[in-house]
C-alpha positions as CSV (number, residue, x, y, z in Angstrom):
1,M,16.3,1.5,15.0
2,S,13.6,-1.2,13.6
3,D,13.5,-2.9,16.9
4,E,12.5,0.6,18.6
5,V,9.9,1.3,15.9
6,D,8.3,-2.4,16.4
7,A,8.3,-1.9,20.2
8,E,6.4,1.5,19.9
9,L,4.0,0.0,17.4
10,A,3.5,-2.7,19.9
11,R,2.9,-0.1,22.6
12,A,0.4,1.6,20.3
13,A,-1.4,-1.5,19.5
14,R,-1.9,-2.3,23.2
15,L,-3.5,1.3,23.5
16,F,-5.6,0.7,20.6
17,D,-6.7,-2.9,21.7
18,A,-7.8,-0.9,25.2
19,A,-10.0,1.5,23.1
20,Q,-7.5,4.2,24.0
21,Y,-7.5,5.7,20.6
22,H,-6.3,9.2,21.1
23,E,-3.3,7.9,23.1
24,A,-2.4,5.3,20.4
25,H,-2.8,8.0,17.9
26,E,-0.1,10.1,19.7
27,L,2.4,7.4,19.7
28,L,1.6,6.5,15.9
29,D,2.2,10.2,15.1
30,A,5.7,10.1,16.5
31,L,6.3,7.1,14.6
32,W,5.0,8.6,11.4
33,D,7.2,11.8,11.9
34,A,10.3,9.6,11.9
35,A,9.0,7.0,9.4
36,S,10.9,5.9,6.3
37,Q,9.3,6.4,2.9
38,R,8.3,2.6,3.0
39,D,6.6,3.2,6.3
40,S,5.0,6.6,6.1
41,D,1.6,5.5,4.7
42,F,1.3,2.6,7.0
43,F,1.5,4.9,10.2
44,K,-0.8,7.5,8.5
45,G,-3.3,4.8,7.9
46,L,-3.3,3.6,11.3
47,I,-3.4,7.2,12.6
48,Q,-6.5,7.5,10.8
49,A,-8.1,4.5,11.9
50,C,-7.4,5.6,15.4
51,I,-9.1,9.0,15.0
52,A,-12.1,7.3,12.9
53,L,-12.7,5.1,16.1
54,H,-12.1,8.2,18.5
55,H,-14.6,10.3,16.6
56,F,-17.0,7.3,16.3
57,A,-17.0,6.6,20.0
58,L,-17.5,10.4,20.7
59,G,-20.6,10.5,18.4
60,N,-18.9,12.4,15.4
61,T,-20.3,10.2,12.7
62,A,-19.3,12.4,9.9
63,G,-15.7,12.7,11.0
64,A,-15.6,9.0,11.8
65,R,-16.9,8.3,8.0
66,K,-14.5,10.5,6.4
67,L,-11.3,8.8,8.2
68,Y,-12.7,5.4,7.9
69,A,-12.5,5.9,3.9
70,G,-8.9,7.6,4.4
71,H,-7.3,4.6,6.6
72,R,-8.5,2.1,4.0
73,Q,-6.6,3.8,1.2
74,Y,-3.3,4.0,3.0
75,L,-3.4,0.5,4.5
76,G,-4.5,-1.1,1.4
77,A,-1.0,-0.9,-0.1
78,Y,0.4,-3.1,2.8
79,L,-1.7,-6.1,2.4
80,P,-1.6,-8.8,3.6
81,A,0.9,-7.9,6.6
82,H,3.3,-5.1,7.3
83,R,5.7,-4.8,10.5
84,G,4.1,-8.0,11.7
85,L,0.6,-6.5,11.9
86,D,-2.0,-8.5,10.1
87,V,-3.3,-5.8,7.8
88,A,-6.0,-7.9,6.1
89,A,-7.5,-9.0,9.3
90,F,-7.2,-5.4,10.8
91,L,-9.0,-3.9,7.9
92,Q,-11.8,-6.5,8.1
93,S,-12.4,-5.9,11.7
94,M,-12.4,-2.1,11.0
95,Q,-15.1,-2.8,8.3
96,S,-17.2,-4.9,10.8
97,C,-17.0,-2.2,13.2
98,F,-18.2,0.4,10.8
99,A,-20.5,-1.4,8.6
100,A,-23.7,-0.1,10.6
101,L,-22.5,3.3,10.5
102,L,-21.8,3.3,6.8
103,R,-25.1,2.0,5.9
104,A,-27.1,4.2,8.3
105,R,-28.9,7.2,7.1
106,D,-28.2,10.7,8.5
107,G,-29.7,11.3,11.9
108,A,-29.9,7.5,12.4
109,E,-26.4,6.7,13.1
110,P,-25.6,3.9,15.6
111,Q,-23.1,4.2,18.4
112,L,-20.0,2.3,18.3
113,D,-20.6,-1.3,19.4
114,P,-17.8,-2.2,22.0
115,A,-18.3,-5.9,20.9
116,L,-17.2,-5.0,17.4
117,R,-14.1,-2.9,18.4
118,P,-11.2,-3.7,16.1
119,R,-8.0,-5.1,17.6
120,M,-4.4,-5.0,16.1
121,E,-3.3,-8.7,15.6
122,F,0.3,-9.5,15.0
123,L,1.4,-12.4,13.2
124,D,3.8,-14.8,14.8
125,S,7.4,-14.4,13.7
126,A,8.1,-18.2,14.1
């Protein structure tokens, strides 16, 4: 079962890295539904990251800000890594991506910068 979960997580990561946030969310949602208690908040945090980026890309900055805060709370418990995902690097890349939005005044929010899009990086198992 764990190998199946890891394969689906890798599949979701490929979608995420291709900026297909809604599709990645759908895969992660299925993983969350079937998750053990140990993994539940991990998948919930990744789902919120996907939705935050989806909202940001569509210009829904209020929704993006709200979900940005939530994903950090859920994933913080899994530092520095979980299921091979470098959670510390992921949170840092999300922070870099959202920094300008979080500093912006209402009405002056930036668009999502494709150069700052976060990626899901996995640690080598060797």
